[in-house]
C-alpha positions, 0 to 999 in steps of 0.5 A, a space after each residue: 887238524 887232519 890225521 892220515 892213517 894207513 896200514 903198515 906204511 904211509 902212502 908216499 904220494 899221499 904224504 906229498 899231496 897232503 903236505 899243505 894241509 894243516 901241519 901234518 908231517 909224515 915219517 915213513 919206513 926209513 925214518 933216519 932219512 925222512 925225519 930230516 925232511 920235516 919242518 920245525 914244530 909240526 902240529 902232529 907227527 904221524 909215524 909209520 915205521 917198519 916192523 922193527 920200529 923207529 928205534 932210539 935215534 929216530 925217536 930222538 931226532 923226531 922229538 927234536 922237531 917238537 911236534 905237539 903230539 905224535 901219532 905212532 902207527 906200528 904192526 909189531 907189538 914188541 916194537 910198539 912197546 919199545 918205541 912208546 917207552 922211548 917217546 915217553 922218556 922224551 916227554 911226549 904223549 903218543 896216540 899209538 895205533 897198532 895196525 894189524 894187517 889181517 884186520 884192516 877195518 878194526 885198526 881204522 876203528 881203533 884209531 877212531 876211538 883213540 882220536 875221538 878221546 884226544 881230539 873230538 873235532 879231528 878229521 881222519 882219513 884212511 888210505 891204503 898203502 898199495 895204491 898208485 897215484 900219479 897226480 898228487 895235486 889232484 889227489 890233494 884237491 879231492 882230499 881237501 874237498 872230502 875234509 870239508 864235507 866230513 866236517 859236516 858229519 858225513 862219511 866221505 869216500 873218494 869215487 875214482 872215475 873209471 877208465 875201463 869196465 873193470 871186474 876187479 873193483 867195487 863201484 859207487 853209484 852216485 846220487 843227488 848232489 850235496 848242497 854247499 859242496 860243488 861236485 860232491 854227491 850222496 852215495 846211492 849204493 855201494 856195488 860189489 865187484 861186477 862181471 865185465 859185462 855188468 861193468 860195461 853197462 855201468 860205464 855206459 849208464 854213467 853215475 858209477 865210479 870205482 870204490 878205492 876204499 878211501 874214507 875221510 870222516 870225523 872219528 865220532 861219526 865213524 864210531 856212531 855209525 858203527 854203533 848203529 849196526 854193531 853196538 857192542 863192537 863200538 862200545 868195546 873200541 871206546 872202552 879200549 880207548 879209555 883203557 889202552 892196557 886192555 887192548 891185548 885182552 880185548 883184541 881177539 874178541 873184536 869182529 873181523 869185518 871189512 869197513 865197507 860191510 860193517 859201516 859204509 854199505 848200511 850207512 849209504 842205505 841210511 843216506 849218511 855217505 857222500 862221495 867226492 868224484 875224483 879224476 886223478 890217475 889211480 890204480 890198486 896194485 892188489 895182485 900181480 896182474 895189476 903190477 904187470 900193467 903198471 910195469 908194462 913196457 915194450 918187451 913181451 915179458 916184463 921182468 921185475 928184478 934181474 932181467 939177465 936171469 930170464 930167458 923167454 921164448 914166444 911168451 908174454 907176462 910178468 916174471 919176478 926174479 929171486 936169484 935163479 935162472 928162469 926160462 919161460 917158453 910158449 906161455 901167454 900172460 904168465 906170472 912167475 914169482 921166484 922167492 928163496 923158499 917158494 915159486 908161484 906160477 899162474 896166469 894174469 887172469 887168475 892172479 887174484 886166486 893166489 889168496 886160495 894158496 895162502 889160505 891152504 898154506 895157513 891151514 896146513 901149518 906152513 905159516 913160514 911161507 906166508 
């Protein structure tokens, strides 16, 4: 069995690419539409609803498909509680995964602790919701290889073949090949985001791949690796899995640390991480520069929204409309994002620095804007 887990919504391309793996079915945000696509009697129903939850009709329709177990991923605690009571009324035992956007690593670990108790032989995968994968067949093949490697107690990550010297991604330095798994390799090291100059050297040297943050692993292996470097953290997660009612009390005390730093990097140093090289087309739409590249067309200014609201003169870049007229004059690689309550203006080169604005707004108490 493979349970695929992501943050607030399942990866659309991942859902289609994994459809031929053992009886895993996905229900994404618009549940009333997605449920109708499920086959009868799936082994596991994996749900990733919007913040409002699935609701009575969607739970009823999903239960009618008679999955043996339902893995339910939710962000909002109140919506989660409502949905769980509906599932219980329908006679189902659920594995409820609260996916907190702010602490992505922690909900991966919480999922592992819950799955370890329910199915010690399971293999779980973690795939971010903001990735674009245009080759679902290639993605599915890479995941199948990763699952086979993970069954032999490796922490497995997918290494994306770099197409240019990016300074926006971390890198995986590959080591020796893995016996019995053609193409798979040991991970020699994880490398932080380099400068463009250093990244150029990586591509010239070879043996480096982009770190997409995709992991496949048995839950027990993940928790044991966590316990090797953060024993109290691992123990707390296993305790919560044994007594789910304690989650609200324990959650604020759990460390806020990324999976790469807490487990992957030290595990690679210890020789416990493998990588499956992948050549499918991939991009991480993590900022407006990436979005501009994805949407780029023939026009010098790419418009997401109402193109008639944008008037550009001698300008290039990206404009996201929000209802007002926007004029851009004489600016190169500009990013303008218009929303009802705020306007962002930056350059594509500095688009990632919007995080500093978000942090400043939170610090000033303007959480209504973030």
